[in-house]
C-alpha positions, 0 to 999 in steps of 0.5 A: 458630513463625514458620511458623505466623504468619499475615498478611492478604492485601490483596486477599481479606483472608484470613489466611494463612501467610507461605509462601502470601503474596508481599510486595507490594513484590516484585510486578512493575510490570506486574502492579501496574498490573492490580491497581490497576485493580481495587483503586485503594487498592493500596500496596506494603505488606503481602502478597498471596496466591498465588491472587489474584496468579495471578489478576492474572497471568492477567488480565495475560496475557489483556490482552496477548494481546487487545492483540496481537490488536487490534494485528494487526487494526489492521495488517491494516486499515492494509494494506487501507486502503493498498491501496484508498486511491488515490482521488487517482490517476486510474483510467485515464490514457488514458481521461482523456487521450482524453476531453479531446481535441478533434475536430481532435486526434482527427482528427489522431491518426487521420490519423497512425495511417493514414499510418504503416501498410502500408495507406497505403503500399499505397493510395498505391502503387496511386494512383501506379500508376493515375495513371501508367497513366492518363496514359501508357497509357490516355489517350494522346490527351488525358492530364490530366497527361502526363509528367513528371507535374507535377500529380502532383508538385504533389499529392504536395507538397501532401500532404506539406505537410499531412501533416507538421504533422498528424504533428507534432501527433500526436507532440506529444500522444504526448509529452504522454501520455508525460509524464502516464504518467511523472507517474502512475508518479512518484505511484504510486512516492511513494504506495507508498514512503510506504505501505511506510514507514508499514507498516514503522514500524508493524511495528517498533513491534509487534515491539518491543512484542511482544518486551517483552510476551513477556519480561514473560510469560516472567518471570511464568512463571519466577516461577510455576516458582520458587514451585512449586519452593519449595512442593515443598521 
């Protein structure tokens, strides 16, 4: 009457038939870890009943699901932190650049902007026309700059001599601004690349761990189905 022989369960201590017990040495290592947390004296000898084993299996699955939930929450926090973590980058490089300019540099930029506009061309053409008209048609008796308008040539030469370095100074600052923009873009690209690399590694780690845990859960399901099949025979 081997079927009527009973053995004690190492968890609940109840004596049960061998068909209602599972040898301790056949339990998966992942389930053993859950058992030893509650019963540190557990050893791979003896038997455990199906009720206690299924309880530990459920605890294992619950722990796996909780761990995945925490990992996905951690991944979400990492993404949010990566989006917000740009304190080392200037918020607006143009505002910071303009803040550091002196009065003379601001004035040079204003003059360069005006000199490169249609307004300047219209005003300049108007002044030339008025100058020529005054000295040719209006002030016929005593023109202050008669033809060939030597004084006008002197004024134009002085204007060109002053205007050229002002425009060059403005262009130099524009080149500096462009370099700052290029450095900003480089910093943003490096920052983005590092964030993507970190997220990729974290996602790979999550997927690898998830695959292993899903495989373990699938094996537990197979074991349960086999136990049910044996009971129905």
